[in-house]
C-alpha positions in Angstrom: 21.7 14.0 -13.1 20.6 15.6 -9.8 17.1 14.9 -8.4 14.4 17.3 -9.3 12.4 18.9 -6.3 9.2 16.8 -7.2 11.4 13.5 -7.3 12.8 14.5 -3.9 9.2 14.9 -2.6 8.3 11.5 -4.1 11.4 10.0 -2.5 10.4 11.4 0.9 7.0 10.2 0.6 8.2 6.8 -0.3 10.4 6.7 2.8 7.8 8.1 5.0 5.5 5.1 4.0 8.1 2.5 4.2 9.2 3.6 7.5 5.6 3.8 9.0 5.0 0.0 7.7 8.2 -0.9 9.4 9.3 -2.6 6.0 6.4 -5.2 6.3 3.5 -5.7 4.0 0.5 -4.0 5.2 -2.2 -6.3 3.9 -0.7 -9.8 4.6 1.9 -8.5 7.4 5.0 -10.5 5.8 8.5 -9.1 5.8 10.3 -8.5 2.3 12.7 -11.2 3.0 9.9 -13.8 2.3 9.1 -12.3 -1.2 11.2 -12.6 -4.6 9.8 -9.5 -5.8 10.2 -5.9 -4.5 7.3 -4.4 -2.5 5.3 -1.8 -3.9 3.5 1.2 -2.6 -0.2 0.9 -3.2 -3.0 3.6 -3.1 -5.6 2.2 -0.4 -8.1 4.5 -2.3 -7.1 4.0 -5.8 -6.3 7.0 -7.9 -9.1 6.0 -10.2 -11.5 6.6 -7.4 -9.9 10.0 -6.4 -7.5 8.6 -3.8 -4.8 11.0 -3.1 -1.2 10.4 -3.0 -0.6 11.2 0.5 1.2 9.2 3.2 -2.3 8.2 4.8 -3.8 6.7 1.7 -0.6 4.7 0.8 0.2 1.2 2.0 3.4 -1.1 1.3 2.1 -4.0 -0.6 3.4 -7.2 -2.3 2.6 -7.9 -6.1 0.5 -10.6 -5.2 -1.8 -8.4 -2.5 -1.8 -5.7 -5.0 -3.0 -7.7 -7.8 -5.7 -9.5 -5.7 -6.9 -5.9 -4.1 -6.9 -4.1 -7.4 -8.9 -0.9 -7.0 -11.3 -2.3 -4.3 -11.4 -1.0 -0.9 -13.5 -3.6 0.7 -14.6 -7.1 0.2 -17.1 -9.8 1.9 -15.6 -11.4 4.9 -15.9 -15.2 4.4 -16.5 -15.8 8.0 -19.2 -13.2 8.6 -20.6 -12.3 5.1 -20.3 -8.5 6.2 -18.7 -5.8 3.8 -15.2 -5.4 5.3 -12.5 -2.7 4.5 -9.5 -4.5 3.1 -7.0 -2.4 5.0 -6.8 -1.6 8.6 -4.0 0.7 9.7 -2.6 -0.2 13.2 
């Protein structure tokens, strides 16, 4: 069965996010070779908070990072006590 135009768009976006991340987890920066589970593409700002499905709002994530982050975009830094964004693109 050939890919539908929407599927091609999804695959193109997925490939763009992977290439931008250089095939490394964007939260903890570890390579895929160190994980037994496949990486996921995560919304930095969750869809439930109206985060768009565009390359600038997507990050390569491992299951562990994605489960710990959930829909959050920030947390308290344990060293400074300051509210800090969880994702800092290079």
